[in-house]
Each structure stands twice: as structure tokens, then as C-alpha cells.
C-alpha positions as CSV (number, residue, x, y, z in Angstrom):
1,M,8.8,1.1,-91.5
2,M,5.5,-0.3,-92.4
3,R,7.1,-2.6,-94.9
4,R,9.6,-3.8,-92.2
5,I,6.6,-4.6,-89.8
6,L,4.9,-6.5,-92.6
7,I,8.0,-8.6,-93.3
8,I,8.6,-9.4,-89.7
9,S,4.9,-10.4,-89.3
10,L,5.1,-12.6,-92.3
11,A,8.3,-14.2,-90.9
12,L,6.6,-14.9,-87.6
13,L,3.6,-16.3,-89.4
14,L,5.8,-18.7,-91.3
15,V,7.7,-19.7,-88.2
16,G,4.4,-20.4,-86.5
17,A,3.1,-22.4,-89.5
18,V,6.3,-24.6,-89.5
19,N,5.8,-25.2,-85.7
20,A,2.0,-26.0,-86.3
21,S,2.9,-28.5,-89.0
22,A,5.6,-30.1,-86.8
23,K,2.9,-30.6,-84.1
24,W,0.5,-31.9,-86.5
25,W,3.1,-34.4,-87.5
26,I,3.4,-35.9,-84.0
27,F,-0.3,-35.7,-83.3
28,G,-1.4,-39.3,-82.6
29,Q,2.2,-40.6,-82.3
30,S,2.2,-40.7,-78.5
31,Q,3.9,-43.7,-76.9
32,E,1.2,-43.8,-74.2
33,E,-1.2,-46.8,-74.4
34,V,-4.8,-45.7,-74.7
35,A,-7.4,-48.4,-73.6
36,T,-11.0,-48.9,-72.5
37,R,-11.8,-50.2,-69.0
38,Y,-15.0,-51.4,-67.4
39,I,-17.2,-51.1,-70.5
40,Y,-20.8,-52.1,-69.9
41,L,-23.8,-52.6,-72.4
42,N,-27.0,-51.9,-70.3
43,D,-25.1,-52.8,-67.1
44,I,-23.7,-56.2,-68.6
45,S,-20.0,-56.4,-68.8
46,Y,-18.8,-55.8,-72.4
47,D,-16.0,-58.4,-71.9
48,E,-18.4,-61.1,-70.8
49,L,-20.5,-60.7,-73.9
50,G,-19.9,-62.6,-77.1
51,D,-19.2,-61.0,-80.5
52,T,-23.0,-61.1,-81.1
53,V,-25.4,-59.8,-78.6
54,T,-29.2,-59.9,-78.5
55,L,-31.0,-57.7,-76.1
56,Y,-34.8,-57.9,-75.6
57,R,-37.2,-54.9,-76.0
58,D,-39.0,-55.5,-72.8
59,A,-35.6,-55.4,-70.9
60,L,-34.4,-52.1,-72.3
61,P,-34.7,-49.2,-69.8
62,K,-36.8,-46.5,-71.4
63,G,-36.2,-48.4,-74.8
64,Q,-32.6,-47.4,-74.8
65,V,-29.2,-49.0,-75.2
66,R,-26.7,-47.5,-72.8
67,I,-22.9,-47.9,-73.2
68,T,-20.8,-46.8,-70.3
69,G,-17.1,-47.3,-69.6
70,R,-13.8,-45.5,-68.9
71,G,-11.0,-44.6,-71.1
72,Q,-7.5,-44.8,-69.7
73,T,-4.0,-43.6,-70.8
74,G,-0.7,-43.3,-69.1
75,K,0.3,-39.9,-68.2
76,G,-2.0,-38.1,-70.6
77,Q,-5.7,-37.3,-70.5
78,I,-8.6,-38.7,-72.4
79,G,-9.9,-36.0,-74.8
80,A,-12.9,-37.7,-76.4
81,V,-14.9,-40.8,-76.7
82,Q,-16.8,-41.7,-79.8
83,I,-19.3,-44.5,-80.4
84,S,-20.2,-45.9,-83.8
85,T,-23.3,-48.1,-84.3
86,D,-22.6,-48.7,-87.9
87,D,-19.2,-50.5,-87.9
88,G,-17.2,-47.2,-88.0
89,L,-18.9,-45.4,-90.9
90,T,-20.2,-42.6,-88.6
91,W,-19.2,-41.8,-85.1
92,E,-21.0,-39.9,-82.3
93,R,-19.6,-38.3,-79.3
94,A,-20.2,-39.9,-75.8
95,E,-20.7,-37.8,-72.8
96,L,-17.2,-37.6,-71.1
97,A,-16.2,-36.9,-67.5
98,S,-12.9,-35.4,-66.5
99,N,-11.8,-38.8,-65.1
100,G,-12.2,-40.5,-68.5
101,S,-15.7,-42.2,-67.7
102,F,-18.2,-42.0,-70.6
103,E,-21.8,-42.7,-71.3
104,Y,-23.6,-43.0,-74.6
105,K,-27.3,-43.8,-75.2
106,F,-29.4,-44.5,-78.3
107,S,-32.8,-45.9,-79.0
108,P,-32.5,-48.8,-81.4
109,V,-35.0,-50.0,-84.0
110,I,-36.3,-53.5,-83.2
111,G,-34.8,-56.2,-85.4
112,E,-32.1,-54.0,-86.8
113,I,-28.4,-55.0,-86.6
114,Y,-26.1,-52.5,-85.0
115,T,-22.3,-52.9,-85.3
116,L,-20.8,-51.2,-82.2
117,K,-17.4,-49.9,-81.9
118,V,-15.9,-47.6,-79.1
119,K,-13.1,-45.2,-79.9
120,V,-11.2,-43.6,-77.0
121,L,-8.8,-40.6,-77.9
122,D,-6.2,-39.1,-75.7
123,T,-5.4,-35.4,-75.9
124,A,-2.3,-36.3,-78.1
125,G,-4.6,-37.9,-80.7
126,K,-3.8,-41.5,-80.0
127,S,-6.6,-44.1,-80.0
128,N,-7.3,-47.5,-78.5
129,D,-7.6,-50.6,-80.7
130,V,-11.1,-50.0,-81.8
131,E,-11.6,-53.4,-83.4
132,E,-11.3,-55.0,-79.9
133,T,-14.6,-53.2,-79.0
134,R,-16.6,-54.5,-82.0
135,K,-20.0,-56.1,-81.0
136,E,-23.0,-56.9,-83.3
137,L,-26.1,-55.9,-81.4
138,T,-29.8,-56.9,-82.3
139,V,-32.7,-55.9,-80.3
140,S,-35.5,-58.5,-80.3
141,D,-39.2,-58.0,-80.0
142,R,-39.6,-61.2,-78.2
143,S,-40.3,-61.1,-74.5
144,I,-37.3,-62.2,-72.4
145,H,-39.6,-63.3,-69.6
146,N,-41.5,-65.7,-71.9
147,L,-38.3,-67.0,-73.3
148,I,-36.8,-67.7,-69.8
149,Q,-40.1,-69.3,-68.7
150,K,-40.1,-71.5,-71.9
151,T,-36.5,-72.6,-71.3
152,V,-37.0,-73.3,-67.5
153,D,-40.1,-75.3,-68.4
154,G,-38.2,-77.4,-71.1
155,L,-35.4,-78.0,-68.6
156,I,-37.8,-79.2,-66.0
157,S,-39.7,-81.4,-68.5
158,A,-36.4,-83.0,-69.8
159,Y,-35.2,-83.6,-66.2
160,R,-38.4,-85.4,-65.3
161,M,-38.3,-87.5,-68.5
162,E,-34.6,-88.2,-67.6
163,S,-33.5,-87.1,-71.0
164,A,-29.9,-85.8,-70.6
165,R,-29.8,-85.0,-74.4
166,E,-32.9,-82.9,-74.3
167,F,-31.8,-81.2,-71.1
168,M,-28.5,-80.3,-72.7
169,S,-30.3,-78.9,-75.8
170,Y,-31.3,-76.0,-73.5
171,V,-27.9,-75.2,-72.4
172,D,-26.4,-72.4,-74.4
173,P,-23.4,-73.4,-76.6
174,D,-21.5,-70.5,-74.9
175,F,-22.1,-71.9,-71.4
176,A,-19.2,-70.6,-69.2
177,G,-18.9,-73.8,-67.3
178,D,-17.8,-77.2,-68.4
179,A,-20.8,-78.7,-70.3
180,F,-19.3,-82.3,-70.0
181,I,-19.4,-82.0,-66.2
182,L,-22.9,-80.6,-66.2
183,E,-24.1,-83.5,-68.5
184,S,-22.3,-86.1,-66.3
185,A,-24.0,-84.7,-63.2
186,I,-27.4,-84.8,-64.8
187,R,-26.9,-88.4,-65.9
188,K,-25.6,-89.3,-62.4
189,D,-28.9,-87.7,-60.9
190,F,-30.9,-90.1,-63.2
191,T,-29.2,-93.1,-61.8
């Protein structure tokens, strides 16, 4: 009788192991899209930032970088959000709410370069395209207020000297508007 119970137990254990490996096989194979939505880096839209980002120490709340956002999937649920600051070598869990929104904070070292990535996993193990979330972040010890003042003073000086070339040298190469139209407007003001 004891031998029969042992054989039945082993058979059930093997059947359970076969089912477990079958589930492991499909883990991460969900057809649902997993994506990130509304990611912000210190309240700046992640999508509006370039591939490289410089933050200024005096503009960091409590000396921290804060990444917030929301994971989204079709019918499934977001199971975890992980953040890497070293190009995916290591990952840390972000705080996750039941609706998929997340928050992650860290205190950066001034001058160090951080390669950020955000990984969102649904409960079936599928992930977003992590490379789409890659940003290189540096925190500068320069004062953003001094930098802004210097730039505004330079723009005003160039405008007063009626030097469109010098004025345009203060315009960021990633200027969201049309630089040609801006330069044309400045030249028109001079005439």
C-alpha cells in the first residue's frame, strides 16, 4: 500500500513537472504588446529629451533623479518595472502601483555618465523594447541659473550689435523650431 502511494505521488510529481516546464516554455511568449507610456525624467517628458541629457545639480530636487511613468499591456497586467543606470548591466526594481504606474529615484554622482534603460514586464514575462528607452544622463555641477543668465546676456548683446550669426550661435542645435525662420526674423528686425 505504501509503495503504491509512493508511485502515485511520483507520477503526480512528474506530471506537475511536465506542466511546469510547459508553462516555462511559454513564459515571455505572450502576443500582447508591452510598452511604456508617459515617462518623465525629473518632470521632463522622456520623449522630448534627446539621446543625451544633462541635468544641473542645483535643479535636482533633494539631489535626486526621479524617473516616473506607466507600463501598459493589452489584456494582461504589468508585473514589474526595472531601471538600469549602467546600460543594462544591473537592474533595480521601481516602485509599481496596481495600475502600472511606476517611480524610481537615485542620487547621482556629479560628472558621472549614467546610461538609463527602463524595462517593463507583464505578468506573462513579456518586455517592452528596452533599447527605445535608452538615455545617457550626466549631472553637471555648473549652475543652471548662471548658464541661463549668460545665454540671455549673450543673446541680448548679439541682438544689440545686430549680429545674426552670433545670435544664432546661442540657439541650441536641437532647437525644436525652424532655425532658418528664426534667423530670417532676426535679420528682418535688423533692417
